[in-house]
N, C-alpha and C positions, 0 to 999 in steps of 0.2 A: 360476926361483927361484935365488937365489945359494946356493952351498954354505955360505957363512958364516952364513946365516939358519937353517939346519937345527938347529944346537945350541940356538939361542934358542927355536925351536918345541918342541923336545924338552923343554927346561927348563920352558916354560910348560905343557906337557901334564902333566909330572910334578907341578908345583905345583898343578895343578887337581885331581889325584887326592888325595882326602882319606882318610887311613887311619882306620878306625873305632877310637874309643877305648873304654875300659871304660864311660865315662859315656854314650856313644852307645847302648850296649846296653840301658840302662834305659828303661822306658816314660816318656812325657811326664808331667809333673805336671799332671794334669787334675782337674776338679771336676765330673764328670758321672755318677759311679757306674759306671764302666767295669769295676770289679773287677780292677784292676791294682795292682801293687806292685813294688818293687825297691829295691836300695840297693847301695852299694859295700862289700863286706866286706874290710877291710884292702886297699882299692884295687882289688879284683876285683868285677866285676858279679855280683850274686846276685839271681836271679829265682825266684819260686815256680813249681812245676810239679806237675801232677797225678800221682797214682800210687795204689797200693792200700794203702799202709802208713799214712802219716801224714795224708794228705789225703782221707779218706773223704768229707767234706762239701765237697770242693773245695780247691784249694791256697790260696785266699784266703777269708777270712770276717771279718765284723764283727758283733758283737752288742751291743745296747744293752738292758740289763736292769735291772729294779728290784732293788736290794740293800738291806741294812740302812743304808747310808750315802747312799742316793739312787739315781740312775740311773747306772750305770757302763758304760763303753765298753771292750770288748776287741776288738782288731784283731789278727788272726793270719794268718800266711802260712807255708807249709811247702814243702819240697822233698824228694821221696823219693830222688832219685839219691844224695844224700849224707846223708840222714836228719837234716836240720836244720829247726828251727822258729824263727820270730821272732814275738814277741808284744809288743804295746804295750797298756798298761792306763791308763785315766784314770778315777779314781773321781769320782762325782757331776758328770759333765759336763753343762753347761747351754748352752754356746755355744762358738763357735770362739774360738781364742786360742792363746797360747804357754804350754806346760806344761813346767816345769823338772823334770828327773829327777835329783835329787841327794840323796834320802833313802834310808835303810836299807829294804830289802825283805825280807819274810819270807813264805815259802810258807804258813806256819801262819796268817797273818793274812787270807789270801784277799782278799775285797773290801774289807777295811779297810786295805789297803796304800795308800801314796801313788802318784802317777803314776810308772810305771817302764817300762823296756824290758828285754826278755829275749831271749837267743839260746841255743838248746839244740842240742847236737850229740850224736849217738849213733853207735856203730859196731856193726853187726850186732844191733841192738835190745837192746843192753846198757843199763845204767843211764846216763842222759844226763849229759853235762857241762853244767851250767847257768851261764850268764853273765848278770849283772844290772847295771843301773845302780845307783848308790848314792853315798855321800859321797865315795868315792875314784875313782869311775868315773861321770862325770856326762854329761849331755846335755840336749837339748831336743826337744820334740815340738810342732810347730805345726799346729793344726787350722785349715785355711783355709776349710772348709765343713762345717758341722754342721747339716743340714737334716732335722728330724724329720718333716716332711710328705712330702718326696720320699724320705726315709730314705737319705740320702747322707752319708758322712763322707769327707773328703779332707784331705790335708795332707802335710807333709814332716817329716823328722827327721834329726838328727845325734847319735849316741850313742857313748859309750865304755862297754863292758860288761866286767865282771871276773868271773872264775870264782869260785864260792862258796868253794872249798877251796884256791885258790892265787892268786898275784898275776898270773896270765896275763890279758891283756886282748885285746879285739878292737875295731876301729873300724868302726862302721856309719854311713857317711856318704852324703850326697846321697840319703837315703831319701825315698821318695814312696809314697803310697797313695791309692786312689780306689775306695771300696767302697759298695755298697748294704748296708743292714742291716735 
């Protein structure tokens, strides 16, 4: 082998090595009820994880329950290492589709709220900082599979959430979930 071909081989070898990106750390966007979720929180991968504090029922959950407005879906994932919770809420869900998150949310309204996304952060189990979608922090939630027989809900989301008491926002992008309920 000629000495002049060694740099080219080295260059090809380096080009073949792919550096893992934050997006690569997220689970695939499946529709099989694998109980997976994840998103990019301000560009960094955020994945749920089990623990003893926030995720007593598991780090991922979805519930479809009868409420005063119909059957509502709540999708929740948590991570104990940094005491964060993400929640997606769809009132009166009947089928898959795109749900816009652009209306005012009020914890007092409970199941009478519009579709929303929420991100909560706490430190040392103090009062959480709550971030919601709303008129000035919008997003969309796409349910790609809503199967009441197999009891599977899957989809994707891209949200901007704003703190209740300040103008601070976070970007929850490239989100995906695939749960049984």
